[in-house]
C-alpha distance (Angstrom), angle and dihedral (degrees) to the residues before:
residue distance angle dihedral
M1 . . .
E2 3.76 . .
F3 3.76 90.5 .
T4 3.82 93.0 59.7
I5 3.81 91.5 46.8
I6 3.87 91.2 51.9
I7 3.82 90.0 47.5
S8 3.82 90.4 49.0
I9 3.84 92.1 49.8
I10 3.82 91.9 47.3
T11 3.85 90.4 48.4
A12 3.81 91.9 49.2
V13 3.82 93.4 47.1
S14 3.80 92.9 46.6
G15 3.85 89.7 47.8
I16 3.78 90.6 52.1
A17 3.82 91.3 46.5
L18 3.81 93.6 48.2
G19 3.80 90.8 46.8
W20 3.83 90.4 50.2
I21 3.78 92.8 48.3
S22 3.83 90.9 48.1
R23 3.83 91.4 49.0
T24 3.79 91.9 49.6
R25 3.83 91.7 49.5
T26 3.79 90.7 49.3
I27 3.81 92.6 51.1
R28 3.82 89.7 51.2
Q29 3.75 92.6 49.7
D30 3.81 91.8 49.0
A31 3.80 90.5 49.9
A32 3.83 90.7 50.5
R33 3.86 90.6 49.4
E34 3.78 92.3 48.4
A35 3.80 91.1 48.6
G36 3.82 90.6 49.9
A37 3.84 91.0 48.3
G38 3.77 90.7 48.6
A39 3.79 92.0 51.7
T40 3.73 91.9 47.9
L41 3.80 91.3 49.5
Q42 3.83 91.5 49.2
T43 3.81 89.5 50.0
D44 3.76 91.0 51.8
V45 3.80 91.0 49.5
E46 3.79 91.4 50.4
Y47 3.83 89.5 50.9
I48 3.81 90.4 51.1
K49 3.77 91.3 48.2
R50 3.82 90.8 53.8
G51 3.77 90.3 48.7
V52 3.80 91.9 51.5
D53 3.80 90.4 48.6
D54 3.80 89.8 52.1
I55 3.83 91.0 49.2
R56 3.83 89.9 51.7
V57 3.80 91.7 52.1
D58 3.82 89.6 48.5
V59 3.81 92.3 49.4
R60 3.79 91.8 49.0
M61 3.81 91.3 50.4
Q62 3.81 90.9 48.3
G63 3.85 88.6 52.0
Q64 3.80 90.3 52.9
R65 3.81 91.1 49.0
L66 3.79 90.6 49.5
E67 3.78 91.1 52.3
T68 3.84 90.6 50.1
V69 3.81 91.0 48.9
S70 3.78 90.8 47.3
E71 3.82 92.1 53.0
R72 3.84 91.1 48.1
V73 3.83 91.2 50.1
T74 3.81 90.0 51.2
R75 3.85 90.5 51.8
V76 3.82 90.8 47.4
E77 3.81 90.9 50.7
E78 3.75 92.1 50.4
S79 3.79 91.0 47.9
A80 3.81 91.1 49.2
K81 3.83 89.7 49.2
Q82 3.81 90.5 53.2
A83 3.77 91.6 46.4
H84 3.83 90.6 52.3
K85 3.82 90.0 51.6
R86 3.83 90.2 51.7
L87 3.79 90.9 48.1
D88 3.83 90.6 49.3
R89 3.89 88.9 53.1
L90 3.74 91.3 49.9
E91 3.86 92.2 50.8
E92 3.80 90.3 52.7
């Protein structure tokens, strides 16, 4: 009878130990997965930040180009106005 009790106790203790080891291993694996996911997410956010910065630079450059074109159009309009005045004088 004592032999079965000893085997039962050993079985229970080994079951508890194996369960504890398995739980610890699962917790470590989950932590590693979460760390990997966090690193991936941070990398993606960095990539998006760089893209937004590039877009800002492009928008700023387009604004400068638009200002330049606007100035040139104004000069062309003034030149055309003067040319029309000269043509009007010639017609008279």
